Steps between C-alpha positions, in 0.01 A plus 500: 500500500807719462504585880828504694471373852777415747516170686486624861482162680773496767583866451429827674146558367386183675713525810384585858851550632783602271865599503644721227882530487669814362153650471616845386686365194184393328406660167222750461240242395564280808504813727158601373367151553636499855345835583162374378529179707599686813247776460195321363582130535430472128707379201449570134514175308407524136165676458388448867593597853541217746483526880834433685475317839819671630524539876869583550773608260863513615750677282877504525763725339880551530446873445232759579311658216620844379294529185183712563304250295566230764384705798139402453582130515741558795219674692282188472726301728394588848760335725867567413796309638868555436679160506879534563755247389574204729737613782837345568345315797200383307688379196660219707159385616368519137786294368479240776121452505353165417235407241206730464150402624393483138754236412412298805134501403577407146757234560577404856333544830135461582334617183146419620558693822631801310201495271257495795683789659490696180126438463442624856678829418307562179313835486187523291458817288133519597595509864753776443245704302251461782762598749571825315129589474443441871801713591378787286145480645562439868826691589481874592782742425523767772561865416848493659615227256355688203685809626827306513455380141416844371788669681742229394418562138539874545832451677639271240394710198560844639768492769732216382783574260462355241123468538360143541184472283204307641213458261133514598475130400784401732352695784163323459684163494677601824157553661389157386819340620453651850145373516613144411773524766248590767248238389744214487614593853151479629429877529207705373700819486836594347768600753744781434777244571383311182646797313852355568426271197505810278882490495472197267261686265562873483836524320646479155870464569644290786675801659155660548371226726695636804341846454153345498563283802660784706205734422243242599675415822522872595128539445416197709717619789341843491147361490548228762423585863803507722355236727439260219849550372644431847311172517632406159864579591456321831384180316797516267739550797342203686539264200866613457568416867341160467702425190818622674435264797435206278827544324683502838 
């Protein structure tokens, strides 16, 4: 029928969890497809759009994007983590480690037991979707948390040099993340201390993460009652003493 369609079986358009390596080196056609998948969960295949069941996409890159055309895609990745090379201490452990859990399950070891354990850890996408909906509906965000988010954005974009840009889209995703954090911890309201997670979200370059973290900690200290802070420090001191005695 003279219609070109891609075979998507086993590829990203049919994946629930996906990993894309060197994500920022893709050509323009792939980048546009990724943006549509991340934004709309849709994929153009031939003369029709198909729904994409994607729940989580992890991207990796050896370099941060500098091209302005890549910033839209970069902004879609909420959590950002800088992974450093293996340290001198860790490299000895890496080289001396035994067979991986995967090889044991495939060849040696108790394959049936490993399969049962894997099945027990399986997460259903429907359950995750329901979890997100319940978090959005049942968790309240107090005014003090909204104030922290608004002032953080203003501080990063107007007072930092160079400015750290935070899009409206990213700020809304931060709000949803804080709601999910509170809900999965059994709370009906977001705490200002949940904002500590923003240091993993509100930066573009790794050197900016320290600025975000320092500002949030300063705000929490200034907003926390002195009595509450004393109890917190007392608890930390007590744990340190117990650990010190156990070592002796």
